[in-house]
Backbone bond lengths (Angstrom), bond angles and torsions (degrees), N, CA, C in turn:
res aa  C-N    CA-C-N  psi(-1)  N-CA   C-N-CA  omega(-1)  CA-C   N-CA-C  phi
1 M - - - 1.432 - - 1.538 107.06 -
2 N 1.325 117.33 126.49 1.450 123.08 175.34 1.531 108.91 -85.82
3 I 1.361 116.34 136.32 1.424 121.67 -177.59 1.529 110.02 -128.46
4 F 1.326 115.57 129.17 1.483 120.93 177.80 1.503 108.27 -97.45
5 I 1.347 116.88 133.57 1.427 123.01 -176.45 1.526 107.67 -113.37
6 D 1.360 114.57 121.77 1.430 120.43 178.75 1.526 111.50 -73.77
7 T 1.327 116.73 156.48 1.452 124.08 -173.72 1.536 110.45 -53.30
8 N 1.325 118.42 -44.32 1.455 121.77 -173.10 1.549 111.54 -63.92
9 V 1.342 117.66 -29.48 1.466 120.05 -179.83 1.521 109.88 -72.65
10 V 1.327 116.18 -41.69 1.452 120.69 179.86 1.522 110.39 -63.69
11 L 1.311 115.21 -45.59 1.471 121.33 -179.09 1.553 113.33 -61.20
12 E 1.352 113.29 -40.31 1.493 117.69 177.23 1.517 111.10 -59.28
13 N 1.316 117.14 -38.16 1.430 121.54 -174.42 1.576 112.49 -79.50
14 F 1.332 113.32 -41.15 1.487 116.71 -170.79 1.535 114.45 -91.40
15 I 1.334 117.90 -17.74 1.486 116.82 175.37 1.524 111.49 -123.11
16 I 1.323 115.66 18.45 1.472 122.86 170.78 1.520 111.87 50.98
17 R 1.313 116.12 71.09 1.419 122.20 176.07 1.535 110.45 -99.48
18 E 1.327 115.71 -164.13 1.466 123.08 -173.32 1.540 114.60 -51.17
19 D 1.358 115.69 -44.76 1.488 118.48 -177.07 1.557 111.02 -99.26
20 F 1.323 115.69 31.64 1.453 116.74 -176.23 1.545 112.89 -58.11
21 N 1.274 119.02 -45.31 1.485 120.01 -176.44 1.512 111.86 -57.44
22 T 1.299 118.61 -47.45 1.485 121.68 178.50 1.509 110.01 -62.80
23 A 1.318 117.04 -45.59 1.482 120.93 -177.84 1.535 109.59 -63.89
24 H 1.325 115.48 -40.50 1.478 119.70 -179.37 1.541 111.29 -65.17
25 Q 1.355 115.01 -44.62 1.481 119.60 174.39 1.490 111.95 -57.48
26 L 1.317 115.71 -41.48 1.479 121.62 179.88 1.535 110.46 -59.89
27 F 1.325 116.52 -50.56 1.455 121.28 -176.19 1.534 110.11 -64.80
28 Q 1.315 116.99 -38.64 1.474 119.60 176.35 1.495 109.23 -60.49
29 R 1.336 118.71 -47.92 1.432 122.12 -179.81 1.524 112.18 -64.12
30 L 1.320 119.36 -42.31 1.472 121.40 179.28 1.525 110.41 -65.42
31 Q 1.320 119.06 -36.13 1.455 119.85 177.36 1.527 112.00 -66.45
32 Q 1.372 116.92 -37.18 1.418 119.20 177.95 1.562 111.11 -68.41
33 E 1.307 115.82 -36.57 1.467 121.94 -178.15 1.561 111.22 -76.22
34 K 1.303 116.11 -21.61 1.463 124.70 177.44 1.542 111.68 61.09
35 H 1.331 116.42 35.78 1.475 118.05 175.15 1.518 107.78 -76.94
36 P 1.351 119.11 143.06 1.436 120.88 171.34 1.532 111.22 -63.92
37 L 1.298 118.76 126.35 1.448 125.51 -178.22 1.530 108.03 -109.13
38 Y 1.314 113.40 138.94 1.520 119.62 -177.21 1.526 109.57 -131.85
39 M 1.317 113.51 151.95 1.455 123.31 170.10 1.496 107.65 -143.41
40 S 1.328 117.01 162.77 1.465 119.69 176.59 1.521 111.18 -80.38
41 V 1.317 114.35 157.69 1.485 119.39 176.18 1.536 108.04 -67.10
42 G 1.367 116.73 -31.11 1.460 120.29 175.52 1.537 111.32 -62.06
43 S 1.308 115.57 -40.66 1.506 120.63 176.30 1.488 109.37 -58.46
44 F 1.329 115.09 -46.56 1.482 118.60 -177.32 1.534 111.45 -59.74
45 Y 1.344 117.25 -44.68 1.428 119.37 178.57 1.518 112.24 -63.27
46 T 1.305 117.09 -41.76 1.425 122.26 176.52 1.526 111.83 -60.47
47 M 1.334 116.07 -43.67 1.469 120.64 177.64 1.509 112.22 -62.03
48 V 1.284 118.17 -43.74 1.475 121.03 179.87 1.499 108.76 -56.67
49 F 1.352 117.80 -47.07 1.475 122.21 -179.54 1.529 110.28 -62.21
50 L 1.326 117.16 -47.89 1.477 120.27 -176.56 1.548 114.08 -70.37
51 I 1.343 116.57 -37.13 1.452 119.82 176.31 1.517 110.07 -67.22
52 D 1.322 117.26 -41.31 1.467 120.06 177.83 1.533 110.74 -60.78
53 K 1.345 115.51 -42.92 1.469 120.35 177.60 1.552 108.32 -61.56
54 Y 1.301 118.48 -48.19 1.470 123.68 177.61 1.537 110.66 -53.74
55 L 1.304 118.28 -47.97 1.437 122.05 -179.37 1.524 113.56 -60.41
56 R 1.360 114.32 -40.29 1.477 119.05 179.09 1.504 112.80 -74.16
57 K 1.327 117.20 -49.50 1.451 120.99 -173.50 1.531 117.20 -82.08
58 E 1.321 115.19 -40.45 1.448 119.91 -179.74 1.508 115.39 -87.98
59 L 1.322 115.41 -42.89 1.452 120.56 -178.49 1.513 112.66 -96.36
60 E 1.325 117.76 -10.08 1.460 124.05 -179.48 1.539 113.30 53.96
61 L 1.324 113.93 43.63 1.430 120.23 176.40 1.538 108.53 -94.29
62 W 1.357 115.29 141.62 1.466 120.12 -178.94 1.534 110.21 -138.62
63 G 1.275 117.70 166.36 1.412 123.39 172.85 1.502 113.18 61.41
64 E 1.331 114.68 -140.84 1.476 121.38 -176.07 1.542 111.66 -65.79
65 E 1.319 116.69 -32.32 1.491 121.85 178.63 1.573 109.18 -61.02
66 R 1.306 115.55 -43.47 1.461 121.05 179.42 1.530 110.67 -68.18
67 I 1.271 117.57 -47.85 1.465 121.31 178.66 1.521 111.56 -60.93
68 S 1.308 116.76 -41.97 1.465 120.23 176.35 1.497 111.82 -60.18
69 A 1.303 116.18 -48.41 1.499 119.56 178.69 1.541 111.56 -62.24
70 L 1.339 115.84 -41.18 1.464 118.87 177.89 1.521 112.88 -61.98
71 R 1.326 113.91 -40.72 1.456 118.44 176.61 1.505 112.71 -63.92
72 Q 1.305 118.31 -43.97 1.458 123.40 -179.84 1.519 109.46 -60.49
73 I 1.304 118.50 -47.26 1.471 122.03 -174.96 1.551 108.11 -68.08
74 T 1.340 118.27 -49.78 1.452 119.41 -178.03 1.519 112.11 -64.79
75 T 1.345 117.84 -33.62 1.464 120.36 176.03 1.524 109.70 -61.97
76 K 1.351 115.76 -45.74 1.455 119.86 178.57 1.547 111.69 -59.35
77 I 1.320 115.81 -43.40 1.452 119.97 176.61 1.516 111.08 -56.89
78 L 1.328 117.02 -48.99 1.478 123.33 -177.11 1.550 110.97 -67.42
79 Q 1.345 115.56 -28.27 1.471 116.83 176.25 1.533 112.75 -77.25
80 T 1.328 115.60 -17.53 1.448 121.98 -178.12 1.512 113.36 -97.01
81 I 1.341 115.80 -37.47 1.452 121.04 -171.89 1.531 111.47 -126.00
82 R 1.257 118.64 131.06 1.470 123.16 176.82 1.536 110.30 -76.66
83 V 1.308 115.33 144.25 1.491 120.87 178.09 1.559 108.78 -97.24
84 A 1.331 114.33 126.86 1.449 120.46 177.80 1.552 108.17 -112.26
85 E 1.305 115.38 150.47 1.445 119.02 178.78 1.483 114.68 -120.60
86 H 1.275 116.42 149.47 1.486 122.65 176.11 1.535 109.22 -77.33
87 D 1.315 113.12 160.96 1.452 120.11 161.78 1.501 106.54 -112.54
88 N 1.324 118.29 176.03 1.467 122.60 -177.42 1.540 111.68 -58.31
89 E 1.308 115.33 -41.45 1.479 118.59 -177.56 1.494 112.49 -65.40
90 S 1.348 118.62 -45.63 1.480 120.48 178.17 1.495 111.91 -63.90
91 L 1.320 118.44 -37.38 1.460 119.99 177.24 1.542 112.18 -66.35
92 L 1.348 115.41 -39.08 1.475 118.86 176.90 1.575 110.25 -64.33
93 R 1.285 115.90 -37.27 1.451 117.99 176.73 1.533 111.05 -64.56
94 G 1.300 117.15 -41.57 1.450 122.97 179.28 1.530 110.76 -66.08
95 V 1.272 116.79 -45.32 1.483 121.50 -178.64 1.552 110.18 -63.59
96 N 1.298 117.37 -36.17 1.481 123.18 -172.98 1.503 115.54 -101.90
97 N 1.332 118.59 7.10 1.484 122.69 178.98 1.515 107.95 -76.86
98 I 1.315 117.17 103.35 1.475 120.10 -175.25 1.534 113.95 -75.21
99 Q 1.348 117.04 -4.69 1.458 118.49 176.04 1.545 111.68 -74.59
100 F 1.326 116.11 -17.33 1.500 120.67 -178.73 1.515 108.99 -102.10
101 K 1.321 113.98 143.53 1.453 121.49 174.26 1.522 109.12 -93.28
102 D 1.329 119.64 -17.42 1.432 124.38 -177.69 1.530 107.60 -118.19
103 I 1.292 117.48 119.52 1.485 121.74 -176.35 1.536 110.43 -68.05
104 E 1.339 118.28 -37.31 1.446 120.79 179.16 1.530 111.03 -60.51
105 D 1.327 116.97 -47.30 1.487 120.54 176.28 1.510 110.78 -60.97
106 S 1.316 117.72 -41.89 1.486 121.63 -179.99 1.498 108.37 -60.77
107 C 1.323 118.36 -42.41 1.481 120.92 -179.91 1.561 109.75 -66.53
108 Q 1.312 117.05 -38.52 1.484 118.60 176.23 1.527 110.92 -61.57
109 Y 1.297 115.88 -43.95 1.464 121.96 -179.95 1.521 110.85 -62.45
110 E 1.334 116.58 -46.31 1.465 121.06 -178.72 1.559 109.94 -64.11
111 L 1.326 115.97 -37.15 1.483 115.91 177.29 1.521 112.39 -68.76
112 A 1.307 116.76 -39.02 1.452 120.50 176.94 1.526 109.14 -60.62
113 Q 1.316 117.61 -40.12 1.458 120.86 178.55 1.544 111.95 -69.28
114 K 1.356 113.98 -42.27 1.484 119.73 179.91 1.532 113.08 -58.27
115 I 1.304 115.90 -39.90 1.508 119.65 -177.45 1.481 112.45 -92.10
116 G 1.270 120.97 7.09 1.435 124.70 171.55 1.540 115.38 79.19
117 C 1.329 116.65 34.82 1.457 120.45 176.79 1.533 110.12 -81.27
118 E 1.259 116.62 137.36 1.461 122.55 177.40 1.505 111.73 -85.11
119 I 1.348 116.37 -29.40 1.452 121.95 -173.76 1.543 108.29 -132.87
120 L 1.358 115.24 141.48 1.439 121.57 172.04 1.562 105.53 -119.69
121 L 1.284 117.20 122.19 1.487 121.74 -177.96 1.557 109.76 -101.74
122 T 1.340 115.16 127.19 1.456 120.88 -176.59 1.554 106.69 -152.67
123 F 1.342 115.53 151.68 1.431 119.66 172.37 1.559 110.22 -83.51
124 N 1.324 117.38 -10.06 1.407 122.05 -174.85 1.565 110.52 -115.88
125 T 1.275 117.42 65.28 1.478 121.73 -177.20 1.500 111.53 -64.96
126 S 1.314 118.12 -27.49 1.468 120.02 -179.06 1.520 112.27 -66.71
127 D 1.354 118.13 -15.67 1.470 121.39 176.93 1.495 112.75 -78.38
128 F 1.340 118.41 -7.03 1.422 123.15 -177.48 1.534 109.44 -118.09
129 P 1.395 116.82 128.90 1.435 119.07 -179.79 1.556 110.17 -65.84
130 T 1.361 111.53 148.28 1.485 116.84 -175.98 1.520 111.90 -86.19
131 G 1.314 120.94 -9.76 1.444 121.61 -177.98 1.510 115.76 -71.40
132 N 1.338 118.12 -9.83 1.405 121.57 -178.15 1.550 115.07 -102.63
133 A 1.305 116.87 16.55 1.509 120.77 -173.82 1.512 111.69 -60.40
134 D 1.320 118.84 -21.74 1.453 120.93 178.06 1.504 113.36 -74.61
135 L 1.322 115.89 -19.23 1.482 122.20 -179.55 1.564 108.59 -90.26
136 V 1.321 116.65 -63.61 1.422 122.42 179.01 1.577 105.74 -135.52
137 Q 1.262 117.40 121.16 1.441 122.72 179.76 1.516 109.58 -77.72
138 V 1.343 118.71 123.39 1.452 122.91 -179.93 1.502 110.31 -98.98
139 L 1.325 116.43 120.23 1.510 120.87 -177.84 1.498 110.43 -132.47
140 T 1.311 114.64 155.89 1.447 118.35 168.79 1.550 108.19 -80.67
141 P 1.327 117.99 162.03 1.470 118.17 174.19 1.503 112.94 -55.82
142 Q 1.354 116.64 -40.55 1.478 117.96 177.92 1.505 114.62 -62.56
143 Q 1.343 117.15 -40.10 1.452 121.16 176.71 1.525 110.47 -62.04
144 Y 1.314 117.31 -41.57 1.455 121.37 177.97 1.514 110.26 -60.97
145 L 1.328 117.33 -47.18 1.443 123.41 -176.98 1.561 108.84 -60.44
146 E 1.332 114.61 -40.01 1.499 118.73 -178.93 1.539 110.41 -70.45
147 L 1.297 118.99 -38.13 1.437 122.95 176.00 1.529 110.56 -59.26
148 D 1.292 117.17 -44.22 1.444 120.45 -177.67 1.547 111.46 -69.35
149 V 1.310 118.02 -35.68 1.428 124.10 179.42 1.541 108.65 -61.87
150 N 1.311 117.86 -36.38 1.438 123.53 -176.77 1.510 113.83 -85.04
151 K 1.325 120.35 -2.28 1.466 122.82 -176.45 1.503 110.40 -75.06
């Protein structure tokens, strides 16, 4: 089963934010299950920016120490999650999908669908319309963990 991971789930796990415990349990479970995990290249760029900001503002890391920490974190992310890319057609579908109020979320969903993911994991399920569950099921990390417990 291919699983798409939204930006917010990765950030929760790798920079220890509010939902770290749930995200960490999720990644431990996913690694045990050995499902292929995917994210968009846009998510990766966003994460690099936000992690760098976190290292500077929250941890007050500067210079080589900050760059080294950023490289370690982003390397771990890339070792855990595969990067998928859009083509022009999938981006056009994302931009023009009127079921979504947020174009970025629409593009994430279209990419998950394009690469054959059965599940998209996000902390913001309300950003994704429920009418498409037959294409890609959108779940929170907690919902996914509960599904696995009941299997």
